[in-house]
C-alpha angles and dihedrals in degrees: 000000000000121000121261095227125036128180121207125194148097123305104234104166141006120194143152113250115241116265121231143153125253113245090210102045104016088229118143117242140182130033094119124137110256129191128196113211121186114212139169120255111199117232124213092251091059096261126115133226125205121240129188114216125192116209131184110230141173090215105073096135091050092050094045086066091051096051109139091020130109113248143181121217142166112252132198130187141218135184118236120179092329096315131100122243127195132210140171105238113247111270099012118135123250109210122208110226124216113228120215091251090055095050095049 
């Protein structure tokens, strides 16, 4: 089955989020792999704007090897205090994309 939502763009950075401890609950947070993907958002007049999306992932090592390359990956969303967060669901495949200049 194909994922309902997919994100296409260029992997520009992979990092591990900083760790910390919640002052309210005392629980530890952070330490997850994160990837930043730059994609094109179409505008109503036919132009595109670039948008950088941060996603949580369990595949930081795989994505580090894909830095600078175009990829396609499934994406899921969640709401955290009024803002939308993005993540690549665990175990899903991240597909490198061949740009027209690479196939020529």
